[in-house]
C-alpha positions as CSV (number, residue, x, y, z in Angstrom):
1,X,98.1,49.6,158.9
2,X,99.4,53.3,159.2
3,X,98.7,53.7,163.0
4,X,100.0,50.3,163.6
5,X,102.8,51.7,162.8
6,X,102.6,54.8,163.7
7,X,101.6,53.7,167.0
8,X,104.8,51.5,167.3
9,X,107.0,53.4,165.7
10,X,105.8,56.2,169.2
11,X,106.0,53.0,171.3
12,X,110.0,52.4,170.8
13,X,110.5,55.8,170.7
14,X,109.4,56.5,174.3
15,X,110.2,53.5,175.7
16,X,114.0,53.8,175.5
17,X,114.6,53.7,178.8
18,X,112.3,52.0,180.1
19,X,111.8,48.4,181.7
20,X,110.1,46.4,179.4
21,X,108.6,42.8,179.6
22,X,110.6,40.4,177.7
23,X,111.3,36.5,177.8
24,X,114.5,35.1,178.1
25,X,115.8,31.9,177.1
26,X,118.8,30.1,176.7
27,X,120.9,29.3,174.0
28,X,124.1,26.9,173.4
29,X,125.6,30.5,173.6
30,X,124.2,32.5,177.0
31,X,120.5,33.5,177.5
32,X,119.3,35.1,174.8
33,X,117.4,38.8,176.8
34,X,116.5,42.5,176.1
35,X,119.3,45.1,176.6
36,X,118.8,48.5,177.4
37,X,120.4,52.3,179.0
38,X,119.4,54.7,181.9
39,X,121.8,57.9,182.2
40,X,121.6,57.4,185.5
41,X,124.6,55.0,185.7
42,X,126.9,57.0,183.7
43,X,127.1,59.1,187.0
44,X,130.2,58.3,188.7
45,X,128.8,60.8,191.3
46,X,125.8,58.8,191.3
47,X,125.8,57.3,195.7
48,X,126.1,53.9,195.8
49,X,123.4,54.0,198.6
50,X,120.9,54.9,195.2
51,X,121.3,51.0,193.8
52,X,119.4,47.9,195.8
53,X,123.1,47.0,196.1
54,X,123.6,49.5,198.2
55,X,124.5,47.9,201.5
56,X,123.7,45.3,203.9
57,X,126.6,41.9,203.7
58,X,126.0,41.8,200.4
59,X,125.7,45.5,199.0
60,X,128.6,47.3,197.0
61,X,129.0,49.7,199.8
62,X,130.7,47.4,202.2
63,X,133.1,47.0,200.7
64,X,134.0,50.0,200.5
65,X,132.7,51.4,197.2
66,X,130.4,54.3,197.6
67,X,129.9,55.5,193.6
68,X,129.5,54.0,191.3
69,X,132.6,55.2,189.2
70,X,134.2,53.7,192.3
71,X,132.9,49.8,190.9
72,X,136.0,48.2,189.1
73,X,134.7,48.3,186.0
74,X,133.3,51.4,186.1
75,X,131.2,52.7,183.3
76,X,130.4,49.1,182.8
77,X,127.7,48.8,185.4
78,X,124.0,48.5,185.5
79,X,121.0,46.2,186.3
80,X,120.7,42.9,186.0
81,X,117.4,40.6,186.4
82,X,119.7,38.5,188.7
83,X,119.6,40.6,191.3
84,X,115.7,40.7,193.0
85,X,116.6,43.8,194.9
86,X,118.5,45.5,198.2
87,X,121.5,43.0,199.8
88,X,121.0,40.1,196.9
89,X,124.0,38.2,197.1
90,X,124.4,38.8,193.0
91,X,125.2,42.0,194.1
92,X,128.8,43.0,192.7
93,X,128.5,39.9,190.3
94,X,130.2,39.8,186.6
95,X,128.5,39.0,183.1
96,X,128.7,38.8,179.4
97,X,126.7,40.7,177.0
98,X,127.2,39.7,173.4
99,X,125.6,41.6,170.8
100,X,126.3,41.2,166.6
101,X,129.3,39.7,167.5
102,X,130.6,42.4,170.3
103,X,131.5,41.4,174.5
104,X,131.2,43.5,176.9
105,X,132.1,42.6,180.9
106,X,129.5,44.4,183.1
107,X,129.2,44.6,186.6
108,X,125.6,44.0,188.4
109,X,124.5,47.3,191.1
110,X,120.8,47.3,190.8
111,X,118.0,45.6,190.7
112,X,116.4,45.2,186.9
113,X,113.2,42.7,185.9
114,X,113.6,41.1,182.7
115,X,116.1,43.1,181.1
116,X,119.7,44.6,181.9
117,X,119.5,47.7,182.0
118,X,123.1,49.6,181.5
119,X,124.6,53.0,181.6
120,X,124.7,54.7,177.7
121,X,128.0,54.2,177.8
122,X,128.2,50.0,178.2
123,X,125.3,49.9,175.6
124,X,127.6,52.3,173.2
125,X,130.1,50.1,173.3
126,X,128.5,46.9,173.3
127,X,126.4,48.6,169.8
128,X,128.6,50.3,168.3
129,X,127.8,53.8,169.6
130,X,124.5,53.2,168.5
131,X,122.4,53.4,172.0
132,X,120.4,56.0,171.6
133,X,119.0,55.3,168.4
134,X,118.9,51.5,169.6
135,X,116.6,51.9,171.9
136,X,117.8,48.4,173.3
137,X,118.3,45.5,171.3
138,X,118.0,41.8,172.8
139,X,121.3,40.0,173.1
140,X,123.0,37.1,175.5
141,X,124.3,37.0,179.0
142,X,126.3,35.1,180.8
143,X,128.3,34.4,184.2
144,X,131.8,35.8,183.9
145,X,134.6,35.4,185.8
146,X,134.8,38.2,188.0
147,X,138.6,39.4,187.1
148,X,136.3,39.8,183.2
149,X,135.0,43.2,185.5
150,X,137.8,44.8,187.0
């Protein structure tokens, strides 16, 4: 039993910035989803060309945003499960993410599988400065008006 507990703690520690597979479900207040962070999104000078929403007709670069820091609402940016890859129609979409009574609004700039992957700053705001300690949380999300992410 102790080996299972230690193995679980080991895996939780080393997968804090990984993309675990989770299922999502819709509730009356939104869709349940895993949320984690990646410090890549904290670099305001990171080229928009390094994310799925770079160029193309739906890309953020074609809208004049050359770095992550130029994206409206930065540093509340990250990868979203609604973006399947390059030039997705959901590039730049705004989402509300709620955890433990706190809601933040995030602009989607990159693709993720089965989770939201946010900047550490965004995850800290969502979790009361507990991003590193928690690694990931289960939250709810919903589409939001773009004005919330401006």
